MARSE-198002 format. One record per residue (C-alpha): x, y, z; residue in three letters; residue number from 1. Coordinates in nm, 2 decimals, m for minus. Layout:
[[X; Y; Z]; 'ALA'; NUM]
...
//
This chain:
[[m0.81; m6.46; m1.65]; 'UNK'; 1]
[[m0.60; m6.40; m1.33]; 'UNK'; 2]
[[m0.31; m6.16; m1.30]; 'UNK'; 3]
[[0.00; m6.28; m1.12]; 'UNK'; 4]
[[0.17; m6.01; m0.91]; 'UNK'; 5]
[[0.54; m6.07; m0.88]; 'UNK'; 6]
[[0.68; m6.06; m0.52]; 'UNK'; 7]
[[0.95; m5.82; m0.63]; 'UNK'; 8]
[[0.68; m5.57; m0.76]; 'UNK'; 9]
[[0.48; m5.60; m0.44]; 'UNK'; 10]
[[0.80; m5.53; m0.23]; 'UNK'; 11]
[[0.87; m5.22; m0.44]; 'UNK'; 12]
[[0.52; m5.08; m0.39]; 'UNK'; 13]
[[0.53; m5.16; m0.02]; 'UNK'; 14]
[[0.87; m4.99; 0.03]; 'UNK'; 15]
[[0.76; m4.68; m0.16]; 'UNK'; 16]
[[0.44; m4.65; 0.05]; 'UNK'; 17]
[[0.63; m4.67; 0.37]; 'UNK'; 18]
[[0.89; m4.43; 0.26]; 'UNK'; 19]
[[0.63; m4.17; 0.16]; 'UNK'; 20]
[[0.42; m4.22; 0.47]; 'UNK'; 21]
[[0.72; m4.14; 0.69]; 'UNK'; 22]
[[0.82; m3.82; 0.49]; 'UNK'; 23]
[[0.76; m3.49; 0.67]; 'UNK'; 24]
[[0.44; m3.32; 0.56]; 'UNK'; 25]
[[0.64; m3.02; 0.44]; 'UNK'; 26]
[[0.84; m3.22; 0.19]; 'UNK'; 27]
[[0.52; m3.34; 0.03]; 'UNK'; 28]
[[0.42; m2.98; m0.05]; 'UNK'; 29]
[[0.44; m2.91; m0.42]; 'UNK'; 30]
[[0.58; m2.58; m0.53]; 'UNK'; 31]
[[0.24; m2.45; m0.62]; 'UNK'; 32]
[[0.10; m2.53; m0.27]; 'UNK'; 33]
[[0.39; m2.37; m0.10]; 'UNK'; 34]
[[0.36; m2.05; m0.32]; 'UNK'; 35]
[[m0.01; m2.04; m0.25]; 'UNK'; 36]
[[0.04; m2.07; 0.12]; 'UNK'; 37]
[[0.29; m1.78; 0.11]; 'UNK'; 38]
[[0.05; m1.57; m0.10]; 'UNK'; 39]
[[m0.24; m1.62; 0.15]; 'UNK'; 40]
[[m0.02; m1.54; 0.44]; 'UNK'; 41]
[[0.10; m1.22; 0.27]; 'UNK'; 42]
[[m0.26; m1.12; 0.20]; 'UNK'; 43]
[[m0.36; m1.20; 0.56]; 'UNK'; 44]
[[m0.07; m0.97; 0.68]; 'UNK'; 45]
[[m0.21; m0.68; 0.47]; 'UNK'; 46]
[[m0.55; m0.73; 0.62]; 'UNK'; 47]
[[m0.42; m0.77; 0.98]; 'UNK'; 48]
[[m0.16; m0.48; 0.99]; 'UNK'; 49]
[[m0.42; m0.20; 1.03]; 'UNK'; 50]
[[m0.65; m0.38; 1.28]; 'UNK'; 51]
[[m0.44; m0.34; 1.60]; 'UNK'; 52]
[[m0.42; 0.05; 1.59]; 'UNK'; 53]
[[m0.24; 0.04; 1.25]; 'UNK'; 54]
[[0.03; m0.17; 1.41]; 'UNK'; 55]
[[0.16; 0.16; 1.56]; 'UNK'; 56]
[[0.22; 0.02; 1.91]; 'UNK'; 57]
[[0.53; m0.17; 2.02]; 'UNK'; 58]
[[0.34; m0.50; 2.08]; 'UNK'; 59]
[[0.15; m0.46; 1.75]; 'UNK'; 60]
[[0.45; m0.39; 1.53]; 'UNK'; 61]
[[0.63; m0.68; 1.71]; 'UNK'; 62]
[[0.35; m0.91; 1.61]; 'UNK'; 63]
[[0.37; m0.78; 1.26]; 'UNK'; 64]
[[0.74; m0.85; 1.24]; 'UNK'; 65]
[[0.70; m1.19; 1.38]; 'UNK'; 66]
[[0.44; m1.27; 1.11]; 'UNK'; 67]
[[0.66; m1.14; 0.83]; 'UNK'; 68]
[[0.95; m1.35; 0.97]; 'UNK'; 69]
[[0.73; m1.66; 0.97]; 'UNK'; 70]
[[0.63; m1.61; 0.60]; 'UNK'; 71]
[[0.98; m1.53; 0.50]; 'UNK'; 72]
[[1.10; m1.85; 0.68]; 'UNK'; 73]
[[0.86; m2.05; 0.46]; 'UNK'; 74]
[[1.02; m1.87; 0.15]; 'UNK'; 75]
[[1.37; m1.98; 0.27]; 'UNK'; 76]
[[1.25; m2.33; 0.31]; 'UNK'; 77]
[[1.10; m2.32; m0.04]; 'UNK'; 78]
[[1.42; m2.18; m0.18]; 'UNK'; 79]
[[1.65; m2.43; 0.00]; 'UNK'; 80]
[[1.43; m2.73; m0.12]; 'UNK'; 81]
[[1.45; m2.60; m0.48]; 'UNK'; 82]
[[1.09; m2.49; m0.51]; 'UNK'; 83]
[[1.15; m2.13; m0.56]; 'UNK'; 84]
[[1.45; m1.91; m0.68]; 'UNK'; 85]
[[1.62; m1.66; m0.46]; 'UNK'; 86]
[[1.53; m1.38; m0.70]; 'UNK'; 87]
[[1.29; m1.37; m1.00]; 'UNK'; 88]
[[1.52; m1.12; m1.20]; 'UNK'; 89]
[[1.75; m0.83; m1.17]; 'UNK'; 90]
[[1.46; m0.59; m1.16]; 'UNK'; 91]
[[1.37; m0.75; m0.82]; 'UNK'; 92]
[[1.72; m0.70; m0.68]; 'UNK'; 93]
[[1.71; m0.33; m0.79]; 'UNK'; 94]
[[1.37; m0.29; m0.62]; 'UNK'; 95]
[[1.52; m0.40; m0.29]; 'UNK'; 96]
[[1.81; m0.17; m0.30]; 'UNK'; 97]
[[1.64; 0.13; m0.12]; 'UNK'; 98]
[[1.57; m0.10; 0.17]; 'UNK'; 99]
[[1.93; m0.21; 0.18]; 'UNK'; 100]
[[2.04; 0.16; 0.17]; 'UNK'; 101]
[[1.82; 0.27; 0.46]; 'UNK'; 102]
[[1.91; m0.04; 0.67]; 'UNK'; 103]
[[2.28; 0.03; 0.60]; 'UNK'; 104]
[[2.26; 0.39; 0.71]; 'UNK'; 105]
[[2.06; 0.29; 1.03]; 'UNK'; 106]
[[2.31; 0.02; 1.10]; 'UNK'; 107]
[[2.60; 0.27; 1.06]; 'UNK'; 108]
[[2.43; 0.51; 1.29]; 'UNK'; 109]
[[2.39; 0.24; 1.56]; 'UNK'; 110]
[[2.73; 0.07; 1.54]; 'UNK'; 111]
[[2.98; 0.30; 1.38]; 'UNK'; 112]
[[3.28; 0.38; 1.60]; 'UNK'; 113]
[[3.30; 0.73; 1.44]; 'UNK'; 114]
[[3.17; 1.01; 1.65]; 'UNK'; 115]
[[3.04; 1.19; 1.34]; 'UNK'; 116]
[[2.83; 0.90; 1.24]; 'UNK'; 117]
[[2.60; 0.82; 1.54]; 'UNK'; 118]
[[2.25; 0.86; 1.66]; 'UNK'; 119]
[[2.12; 1.07; 1.95]; 'UNK'; 120]
[[1.85; 0.80; 2.04]; 'UNK'; 121]
[[1.99; 0.44; 1.98]; 'UNK'; 122]
[[1.66; 0.28; 2.10]; 'UNK'; 123]
[[1.45; 0.45; 1.85]; 'UNK'; 124]
[[1.71; 0.40; 1.58]; 'UNK'; 125]
[[1.72; 0.03; 1.65]; 'UNK'; 126]
[[1.33; 0.01; 1.64]; 'UNK'; 127]
[[1.34; 0.18; 1.30]; 'UNK'; 128]
[[1.62; m0.05; 1.17]; 'UNK'; 129]
[[1.41; m0.36; 1.26]; 'UNK'; 130]
[[1.10; m0.21; 1.09]; 'UNK'; 131]
[[1.30; m0.13; 0.77]; 'UNK'; 132]
[[1.45; m0.48; 0.78]; 'UNK'; 133]
[[1.11; m0.64; 0.78]; 'UNK'; 134]
[[0.96; m0.40; 0.53]; 'UNK'; 135]
[[1.23; m0.51; 0.30]; 'UNK'; 136]
[[1.17; m0.88; 0.36]; 'UNK'; 137]
[[0.79; m0.82; 0.29]; 'UNK'; 138]
[[0.88; m0.64; m0.04]; 'UNK'; 139]
[[1.10; m0.94; m0.12]; 'UNK'; 140]
[[0.79; m1.17; m0.08]; 'UNK'; 141]
[[0.56; m0.95; m0.28]; 'UNK'; 142]
[[0.79; m0.92; m0.57]; 'UNK'; 143]
[[0.86; m1.31; m0.56]; 'UNK'; 144]
[[0.50; m1.45; m0.54]; 'UNK'; 145]
[[0.27; m1.20; m0.71]; 'UNK'; 146]
[[0.34; m1.19; m1.08]; 'UNK'; 147]
[[0.07; m1.38; m1.25]; 'UNK'; 148]
[[m0.27; m1.23; m1.33]; 'UNK'; 149]
[[m0.45; m1.46; m1.07]; 'UNK'; 150]
[[m0.20; m1.37; m0.80]; 'UNK'; 151]
[[m0.21; m1.00; m0.87]; 'UNK'; 152]
[[m0.59; m1.01; m0.86]; 'UNK'; 153]
[[m0.58; m1.20; m0.53]; 'UNK'; 154]
[[m0.36; m0.93; m0.38]; 'UNK'; 155]
[[m0.56; m0.63; m0.52]; 'UNK'; 156]
[[m0.89; m0.77; m0.40]; 'UNK'; 157]
[[m0.74; m0.84; m0.06]; 'UNK'; 158]
[[m0.63; m0.47; m0.03]; 'UNK'; 159]
[[m0.98; m0.35; m0.14]; 'UNK'; 160]
[[m1.15; m0.59; 0.10]; 'UNK'; 161]
[[m0.93; m0.44; 0.38]; 'UNK'; 162]
[[m1.03; m0.09; 0.27]; 'UNK'; 163]
[[m1.40; m0.18; 0.27]; 'UNK'; 164]
[[m1.37; m0.33; 0.62]; 'UNK'; 165]
[[m1.20; m0.03; 0.76]; 'UNK'; 166]
[[m1.44; 0.22; 0.60]; 'UNK'; 167]
[[m1.74; 0.02; 0.71]; 'UNK'; 168]
[[m1.61; m0.01; 1.06]; 'UNK'; 169]
[[m1.51; 0.36; 1.08]; 'UNK'; 170]
[[m1.84; 0.48; 0.92]; 'UNK'; 171]
[[m2.05; 0.26; 1.16]; 'UNK'; 172]
[[m1.88; 0.40; 1.47]; 'UNK'; 173]
[[m1.90; 0.75; 1.35]; 'UNK'; 174]
[[m2.26; 0.75; 1.23]; 'UNK'; 175]
[[m2.38; 0.59; 1.55]; 'UNK'; 176]
[[m2.20; 0.85; 1.76]; 'UNK'; 177]
[[m1.99; 0.60; 1.96]; 'UNK'; 178]
[[m1.75; 0.79; 2.18]; 'UNK'; 179]
[[m1.51; 0.50; 2.25]; 'UNK'; 180]
[[m1.41; 0.22; 2.01]; 'UNK'; 181]
[[m1.54; m0.11; 2.13]; 'UNK'; 182]
[[m1.20; m0.30; 2.13]; 'UNK'; 183]
[[m0.92; m0.06; 2.22]; 'UNK'; 184]
[[m1.13; 0.22; 2.37]; 'UNK'; 185]
[[m0.99; 0.48; 2.14]; 'UNK'; 186]
[[m1.17; 0.82; 2.15]; 'UNK'; 187]
[[m1.37; 0.85; 1.84]; 'UNK'; 188]
[[m1.47; 1.22; 1.84]; 'UNK'; 189]
[[m1.67; 1.34; 1.55]; 'UNK'; 190]
[[m1.43; 1.20; 1.28]; 'UNK'; 191]
[[m1.42; 0.84; 1.14]; 'UNK'; 192]
[[m1.09; 0.66; 1.21]; 'UNK'; 193]
[[m1.16; 0.29; 1.17]; 'UNK'; 194]
[[m0.92; 0.09; 1.38]; 'UNK'; 195]
[[m0.66; 0.37; 1.35]; 'UNK'; 196]
[[m0.58; 0.61; 1.63]; 'UNK'; 197]
[[m0.51; 0.90; 1.40]; 'UNK'; 198]
[[m0.78; 0.99; 1.16]; 'UNK'; 199]
[[m0.54; 1.12; 0.89]; 'UNK'; 200]
[[m0.36; 0.78; 0.88]; 'UNK'; 201]
[[m0.71; 0.63; 0.83]; 'UNK'; 202]
[[m0.78; 0.87; 0.54]; 'UNK'; 203]
[[m0.44; 0.80; 0.39]; 'UNK'; 204]
[[m0.49; 0.43; 0.40]; 'UNK'; 205]
[[m0.84; 0.45; 0.24]; 'UNK'; 206]
[[m0.70; 0.68; m0.03]; 'UNK'; 207]
[[m0.45; 0.41; m0.13]; 'UNK'; 208]
[[m0.71; 0.13; m0.13]; 'UNK'; 209]
[[m0.94; 0.36; m0.33]; 'UNK'; 210]
[[m0.67; 0.43; m0.58]; 'UNK'; 211]
[[m0.60; 0.05; m0.63]; 'UNK'; 212]
[[m0.98; m0.01; m0.65]; 'UNK'; 213]
[[m1.03; 0.25; m0.93]; 'UNK'; 214]
[[m0.74; 0.10; m1.12]; 'UNK'; 215]
[[m0.88; m0.25; m1.09]; 'UNK'; 216]
[[m1.22; m0.13; m1.21]; 'UNK'; 217]
[[m1.06; 0.02; m1.51]; 'UNK'; 218]
[[m0.90; m0.31; m1.59]; 'UNK'; 219]
[[m1.24; m0.47; m1.59]; 'UNK'; 220]
[[m1.38; m0.22; m1.84]; 'UNK'; 221]
[[m1.40; m0.30; m2.21]; 'UNK'; 222]
[[m1.21; m0.09; m2.46]; 'UNK'; 223]
[[m1.45; m0.15; m2.75]; 'UNK'; 224]
[[m1.60; 0.15; m2.89]; 'UNK'; 225]
[[m1.97; 0.17; m2.79]; 'UNK'; 226]
[[m2.26; 0.27; m3.02]; 'UNK'; 227]
[[m2.47; 0.51; m2.80]; 'UNK'; 228]
[[m2.81; 0.39; m2.86]; 'UNK'; 229]
[[m3.07; 0.30; m2.60]; 'UNK'; 230]
[[m3.06; m0.07; m2.67]; 'UNK'; 231]
[[m2.68; m0.09; m2.65]; 'UNK'; 232]
[[m2.66; 0.13; m2.34]; 'UNK'; 233]
[[m2.94; m0.07; m2.16]; 'UNK'; 234]
[[m2.76; m0.40; m2.24]; 'UNK'; 235]
[[m2.43; m0.27; m2.11]; 'UNK'; 236]
[[m2.58; m0.13; m1.80]; 'UNK'; 237]
[[m2.77; m0.45; m1.73]; 'UNK'; 238]
[[m2.45; m0.66; m1.80]; 'UNK'; 239]
[[m2.26; m0.44; m1.55]; 'UNK'; 240]
[[m2.52; m0.48; m1.28]; 'UNK'; 241]
[[m2.51; m0.86; m1.32]; 'UNK'; 242]
[[m2.12; m0.88; m1.32]; 'UNK'; 243]
[[m1.85; m0.83; m1.05]; 'UNK'; 244]
[[m1.81; m0.46; m1.16]; 'UNK'; 245]
[[m2.10; m0.35; m0.96]; 'UNK'; 246]
[[m1.95; m0.51; m0.65]; 'UNK'; 247]
[[m1.63; m0.33; m0.71]; 'UNK'; 248]
[[m1.81; m0.01; m0.77]; 'UNK'; 249]
[[m2.01; m0.05; m0.45]; 'UNK'; 250]
[[m1.68; m0.11; m0.27]; 'UNK'; 251]
[[m1.54; 0.22; m0.40]; 'UNK'; 252]
[[m1.85; 0.40; m0.27]; 'UNK'; 253]
[[m1.82; 0.25; 0.07]; 'UNK'; 254]
[[m1.45; 0.35; 0.09]; 'UNK'; 255]
[[m1.54; 0.70; m0.04]; 'UNK'; 256]
[[m1.79; 0.74; 0.25]; 'UNK'; 257]
[[m1.51; 0.64; 0.50]; 'UNK'; 258]
[[m1.28; 0.90; 0.34]; 'UNK'; 259]
[[m1.53; 1.18; 0.36]; 'UNK'; 260]
[[m1.63; 1.09; 0.72]; 'UNK'; 261]
[[m1.26; 1.11; 0.83]; 'UNK'; 262]
[[m1.29; 1.49; 0.77]; 'UNK'; 263]
[[m0.92; 1.48; 0.67]; 'UNK'; 264]
[[m0.86; 1.80; 0.47]; 'UNK'; 265]
[[m0.53; 1.70; 0.29]; 'UNK'; 266]
[[m0.63; 1.33; 0.27]; 'UNK'; 267]
[[m0.94; 1.42; 0.06]; 'UNK'; 268]
[[m0.77; 1.69; m0.13]; 'UNK'; 269]
[[m0.46; 1.49; m0.21]; 'UNK'; 270]
[[m0.66; 1.19; m0.33]; 'UNK'; 271]
[[m0.90; 1.38; m0.56]; 'UNK'; 272]
[[m0.60; 1.59; m0.69]; 'UNK'; 273]
[[m0.40; 1.28; m0.77]; 'UNK'; 274]
[[m0.70; 1.11; m0.93]; 'UNK'; 275]
[[m0.75; 1.41; m1.15]; 'UNK'; 276]
[[m0.39; 1.44; m1.26]; 'UNK'; 277]
[[m0.35; 1.08; m1.34]; 'UNK'; 278]
[[m0.69; 1.05; m1.51]; 'UNK'; 279]
[[m0.60; 1.34; m1.73]; 'UNK'; 280]
[[m0.28; 1.16; m1.84]; 'UNK'; 281]
[[m0.48; 0.84; m1.89]; 'UNK'; 282]
[[m0.73; 1.01; m2.12]; 'UNK'; 283]
[[m0.44; 1.13; m2.35]; 'UNK'; 284]
[[m0.19; 0.84; m2.32]; 'UNK'; 285]
[[m0.37; 0.52; m2.19]; 'UNK'; 286]
[[m0.32; 0.24; m2.43]; 'UNK'; 287]
[[m0.65; 0.10; m2.56]; 'UNK'; 288]
[[m0.83; 0.32; m2.30]; 'UNK'; 289]
[[m1.16; 0.20; m2.18]; 'UNK'; 290]
[[m1.47; 0.34; m2.35]; 'UNK'; 291]
[[m1.62; 0.42; m2.01]; 'UNK'; 292]
[[m1.30; 0.59; m1.87]; 'UNK'; 293]
[[m1.44; 0.94; m1.88]; 'UNK'; 294]
[[m1.78; 0.84; m1.74]; 'UNK'; 295]
[[m1.61; 0.65; m1.46]; 'UNK'; 296]
[[m1.39; 0.94; m1.35]; 'UNK'; 297]
[[m1.68; 1.18; m1.38]; 'UNK'; 298]
[[m1.90; 0.95; m1.17]; 'UNK'; 299]
[[m1.63; 0.94; m0.90]; 'UNK'; 300]
[[m1.62; 1.32; m0.88]; 'UNK'; 301]
[[m2.00; 1.37; m0.92]; 'UNK'; 302]
[[m2.17; 1.08; m0.76]; 'UNK'; 303]
[[m1.92; 0.99; m0.49]; 'UNK'; 304]
[[m1.77; 1.33; m0.39]; 'UNK'; 305]
[[m2.09; 1.55; m0.43]; 'UNK'; 306]
[[m2.39; 1.33; m0.39]; 'UNK'; 307]
[[m2.26; 1.08; m0.13]; 'UNK'; 308]
[[m2.05; 1.34; 0.03]; 'UNK'; 309]
[[m2.36; 1.56; 0.09]; 'UNK'; 310]
[[m2.53; 1.27; 0.25]; 'UNK'; 311]
[[m2.24; 1.18; 0.48]; 'UNK'; 312]
[[m2.11; 1.53; 0.59]; 'UNK'; 313]
[[m1.93; 1.69; 0.31]; 'UNK'; 314]
[[m2.03; 2.03; 0.45]; 'UNK'; 315]
[[m1.85; 1.95; 0.76]; 'UNK'; 316]
[[m1.53; 1.88; 0.56]; 'UNK'; 317]
[[m1.59; 2.20; 0.37]; 'UNK'; 318]
[[m1.62; 2.39; 0.69]; 'UNK'; 319]
[[m1.29; 2.25; 0.81]; 'UNK'; 320]
[[m1.14; 2.39; 0.49]; 'UNK'; 321]
[[m1.29; 2.73; 0.55]; 'UNK'; 322]
[[m1.19; 2.74; 0.92]; 'UNK'; 323]
[[m0.82; 2.65; 0.84]; 'UNK'; 324]
[[m0.60; 2.94; 0.95]; 'UNK'; 325]
[[m0.23; 2.95; 0.93]; 'UNK'; 326]
[[m0.23; 3.18; 1.24]; 'UNK'; 327]
[[m0.40; 2.89; 1.43]; 'UNK'; 328]
[[m0.21; 2.61; 1.27]; 'UNK'; 329]
[[0.14; 2.52; 1.43]; 'UNK'; 330]
[[0.25; 2.25; 1.18]; 'UNK'; 331]
[[0.40; 2.52; 0.95]; 'UNK'; 332]
[[0.59; 2.65; 1.25]; 'UNK'; 333]
[[0.72; 2.30; 1.32]; 'UNK'; 334]
[[0.85; 2.29; 0.96]; 'UNK'; 335]
[[1.02; 2.63; 1.00]; 'UNK'; 336]
[[1.17; 2.55; 1.33]; 'UNK'; 337]
[[1.30; 2.22; 1.22]; 'UNK'; 338]
[[1.52; 2.35; 0.93]; 'UNK'; 339]
[[1.81; 2.44; 1.17]; 'UNK'; 340]
[[1.81; 2.07; 1.28]; 'UNK'; 341]
[[1.89; 1.96; 0.92]; 'UNK'; 342]
[[2.16; 2.22; 0.90]; 'UNK'; 343]
[[2.33; 2.07; 1.21]; 'UNK'; 344]
[[2.36; 1.73; 1.05]; 'UNK'; 345]
[[2.28; 1.74; 0.68]; 'UNK'; 346]
[[2.47; 1.44; 0.55]; 'UNK'; 347]
[[2.38; 1.15; 0.77]; 'UNK'; 348]
[[2.12; 1.29; 1.00]; 'UNK'; 349]
[[2.07; 1.27; 1.37]; 'UNK'; 350]
[[1.96; 0.91; 1.38]; 'UNK'; 351]
[[1.66; 0.71; 1.27]; 'UNK'; 352]
[[1.35; 0.78; 1.48]; 'UNK'; 353]
[[1.52; 1.06; 1.67]; 'UNK'; 354]
[[1.29; 1.36; 1.57]; 'UNK'; 355]
[[1.10; 1.38; 1.89]; 'UNK'; 356]
[[1.43; 1.36; 2.08]; 'UNK'; 357]
[[1.61; 1.65; 1.91]; 'UNK'; 358]
[[1.31; 1.88; 1.83]; 'UNK'; 359]
[[1.24; 2.01; 2.19]; 'UNK'; 360]
[[1.59; 2.18; 2.20]; 'UNK'; 361]
[[1.48; 2.38; 1.88]; 'UNK'; 362]
[[1.12; 2.44; 1.97]; 'UNK'; 363]
[[1.04; 2.80; 2.06]; 'UNK'; 364]
[[0.82; 2.90; 2.35]; 'UNK'; 365]
[[0.52; 3.04; 2.16]; 'UNK'; 366]
[[0.37; 2.70; 2.12]; 'UNK'; 367]
[[0.41; 2.41; 2.37]; 'UNK'; 368]
[[0.26; 2.11; 2.21]; 'UNK'; 369]
[[0.46; 1.80; 2.21]; 'UNK'; 370]
[[0.55; 1.69; 1.85]; 'UNK'; 371]
[[0.68; 1.34; 1.81]; 'UNK'; 372]
[[0.68; 1.37; 1.43]; 'UNK'; 373]
[[0.75; 1.66; 1.20]; 'UNK'; 374]
[[0.41; 1.65; 1.01]; 'UNK'; 375]
[[0.62; 1.65; 0.70]; 'UNK'; 376]
[[0.78; 1.31; 0.59]; 'UNK'; 377]
[[1.04; 1.49; 0.37]; 'UNK'; 378]
[[1.16; 1.70; 0.66]; 'UNK'; 379]
[[1.16; 1.41; 0.91]; 'UNK'; 380]
[[1.35; 1.18; 0.67]; 'UNK'; 381]
[[1.61; 1.46; 0.62]; 'UNK'; 382]
[[1.65; 1.52; 0.99]; 'UNK'; 383]
[[1.69; 1.15; 1.07]; 'UNK'; 384]
[[1.87; 1.00; 0.77]; 'UNK'; 385]
[[2.02; 1.30; 0.61]; 'UNK'; 386]
[[1.96; 1.49; 0.29]; 'UNK'; 387]
[[2.14; 1.26; 0.04]; 'UNK'; 388]
[[1.94; 0.95; 0.15]; 'UNK'; 389]
[[1.61; 1.15; 0.14]; 'UNK'; 390]
[[1.69; 1.27; m0.22]; 'UNK'; 391]
[[1.77; 0.92; m0.33]; 'UNK'; 392]
[[1.44; 0.79; m0.19]; 'UNK'; 393]
[[1.26; 1.07; m0.37]; 'UNK'; 394]
[[1.42; 0.98; m0.70]; 'UNK'; 395]
[[1.32; 0.62; m0.64]; 'UNK'; 396]
[[0.95; 0.72; m0.59]; 'UNK'; 397]
[[0.95; 0.94; m0.90]; 'UNK'; 398]
[[1.12; 0.66; m1.10]; 'UNK'; 399]
[[0.84; 0.41; m1.00]; 'UNK'; 400]
[[0.59; 0.68; m1.09]; 'UNK'; 401]
[[0.74; 0.70; m1.43]; 'UNK'; 402]
[[0.73; 0.32; m1.46]; 'UNK'; 403]
[[0.36; 0.33; m1.39]; 'UNK'; 404]
[[0.30; 0.60; m1.66]; 'UNK'; 405]
[[0.50; 0.39; m1.90]; 'UNK'; 406]
[[0.30; 0.08; m1.82]; 'UNK'; 407]
[[m0.03; 0.26; m1.88]; 'UNK'; 408]
[[0.11; 0.39; m2.21]; 'UNK'; 409]
[[0.28; 0.08; m2.36]; 'UNK'; 410]
[[0.16; m0.24; m2.21]; 'UNK'; 411]
[[m0.11; m0.46; m2.37]; 'UNK'; 412]
[[m0.22; m0.65; m2.06]; 'UNK'; 413]
[[m0.54; m0.48; m1.92]; 'UNK'; 414]
[[m0.46; m0.58; m1.56]; 'UNK'; 415]
[[m0.11; m0.44; m1.57]; 'UNK'; 416]
[[m0.24; m0.11; m1.71]; 'UNK'; 417]
[[m0.52; m0.09; m1.45]; 'UNK'; 418]
[[m0.29; m0.17; m1.16]; 'UNK'; 419]
[[m0.03; 0.09; m1.29]; 'UNK'; 420]
[[m0.31; 0.35; m1.29]; 'UNK'; 421]
[[m0.40; 0.28; m0.93]; 'UNK'; 422]
[[m0.04; 0.27; m0.81]; 'UNK'; 423]
[[0.03; 0.61; m0.99]; 'UNK'; 424]
[[m0.27; 0.77; m0.82]; 'UNK'; 425]
[[m0.15; 0.63; m0.48]; 'UNK'; 426]
[[0.21; 0.76; m0.53]; 'UNK'; 427]
[[0.09; 1.11; m0.63]; 'UNK'; 428]
[[m0.15; 1.11; m0.34]; 'UNK'; 429]
[[0.13; 1.02; m0.10]; 'UNK'; 430]
[[0.37; 1.28; m0.24]; 'UNK'; 431]
[[0.11; 1.55; m0.17]; 'UNK'; 432]
[[m0.02; 1.42; 0.16]; 'UNK'; 433]
[[0.32; 1.37; 0.31]; 'UNK'; 434]
[[0.37; 1.75; 0.29]; 'UNK'; 435]
[[0.16; 1.79; 0.60]; 'UNK'; 436]
[[0.15; 1.46; 0.77]; 'UNK'; 437]
[[0.36; 1.16; 0.87]; 'UNK'; 438]
[[0.18; 0.86; 0.71]; 'UNK'; 439]
[[0.48; 0.64; 0.67]; 'UNK'; 440]
[[0.53; 0.63; 1.04]; 'UNK'; 441]
[[0.22; 0.41; 1.08]; 'UNK'; 442]
[[0.35; 0.05; 1.00]; 'UNK'; 443]
[[0.00; m0.04; 0.83]; 'UNK'; 444]
[[0.03; 0.26; 0.59]; 'UNK'; 445]
[[0.40; 0.19; 0.53]; 'UNK'; 446]
[[0.34; m0.17; 0.45]; 'UNK'; 447]
[[0.05; m0.10; 0.21]; 'UNK'; 448]
[[0.25; 0.18; 0.03]; 'UNK'; 449]
[[0.55; m0.06; 0.00]; 'UNK'; 450]
[[0.31; m0.32; m0.16]; 'UNK'; 451]
[[0.19; m0.06; m0.41]; 'UNK'; 452]
[[0.54; 0.03; m0.50]; 'UNK'; 453]
[[0.63; m0.34; m0.55]; 'UNK'; 454]
[[0.33; m0.37; m0.78]; 'UNK'; 455]
[[0.46; m0.08; m0.98]; 'UNK'; 456]
[[0.77; m0.26; m1.06]; 'UNK'; 457]
[[0.60; m0.60; m1.11]; 'UNK'; 458]
[[0.35; m0.48; m1.37]; 'UNK'; 459]
[[0.62; m0.30; m1.57]; 'UNK'; 460]
[[0.88; m0.57; m1.56]; 'UNK'; 461]
[[0.66; m0.88; m1.61]; 'UNK'; 462]
[[0.63; m1.02; m1.96]; 'UNK'; 463]
[[0.35; m0.86; m2.16]; 'UNK'; 464]
[[0.16; m1.15; m2.31]; 'UNK'; 465]
[[0.00; m1.00; m2.63]; 'UNK'; 466]
[[m0.32; m1.16; m2.74]; 'UNK'; 467]
[[m0.34; m1.23; m3.10]; 'UNK'; 468]
[[m0.71; m1.15; m3.12]; 'UNK'; 469]
[[m0.74; m0.79; m3.02]; 'UNK'; 470]
[[m1.11; m0.82; m2.97]; 'UNK'; 471]
[[m1.08; m1.10; m2.71]; 'UNK'; 472]
[[m0.79; m0.91; m2.55]; 'UNK'; 473]
[[m1.00; m0.60; m2.46]; 'UNK'; 474]
[[m1.34; m0.75; m2.37]; 'UNK'; 475]
//
């Protein structure tokens, strides 16, 4: 039996084939492919940002800004072609307001005709304005494209992989006693620093990746009550060894080794303090808390801090604590001597990035070191942007911390609760560590912290899909 093909039908198929063949390749991208491409590029950006000296050099942060601009251009194309909306909800618009606020203040300092609203260092203020702008664009991307469980896992595992790479690289150079890093020839000294120049920035970065890793591991644990008999325990341990949990636990151990080898006093103290505080909250208020929550936290303090720390130089870190002397330290003097700077311009500050320009005029003669940062983020923000903006940003951080605590207490989704736990630890750690350091001045650290803040809003605001069978929901 033969089939007759009408000439009209053949002409239609031919015309359609020719039309599709001459379409631009971008127009043939489905919304899913476009979104996947943007997600992968965002993940690459997070891995790349710490590699070139934490992107804390003009050429490095320029490359980072160009990369973010490229990804956001793809987002604009996706929006204009109807593949993506501008915003995913009002919560996203609210999450971007702090970036609009800081960008507006910096723009006013740069271009305001009023003499009382200006900056003492226009060049540094312009640099900070561009950084803030691109930080906001990256936050826009994160809050737009990382909302599903699969997307969130991709982002979290990317951050953990970056932390493992940095910890492995830093530990390898430190344990081998290499004096200069092989790529950028940075003096290594006796403290691990990964691809960072400043070891405290390295410790701060690892603390944030560790926090997210602990939260993700909690999300993988079962909430079923366990019967503590040898057969059940053996089966549970064997199942864990054959699952992805053991790889995640090994990743935490590697990052812990890097954190200890950094010899950062406040970096280590702030992380373990934050982990202890948030863990105590989780033990009392965590919804459907994992059966192994307490053993997990205890293992981190005992196995990681004591056993692994003793093998990789915990006694040297302890010696640094014992040798700490306020008479020898000058960072507290910097804080004290910087207070008059705030008093001279309390409302709108002296200009973004202007600390190292204005501080020498207030620096006394009994210490002569050059300080380009205040070693206290709260102080530096108040000096450069004014007290009201600093207070508003502080309220924003505390609000996001509260959202994480609410997510841990009320949400049914295990992944959301685990990510909220990690983000809460990271926020508390940053609130403590920033008392004595300037971690947000390194673009890699700032970008990662902004990502964790975005995750805090995402896991709280996204729809909580309740599983009808509670047993399957918590396994």
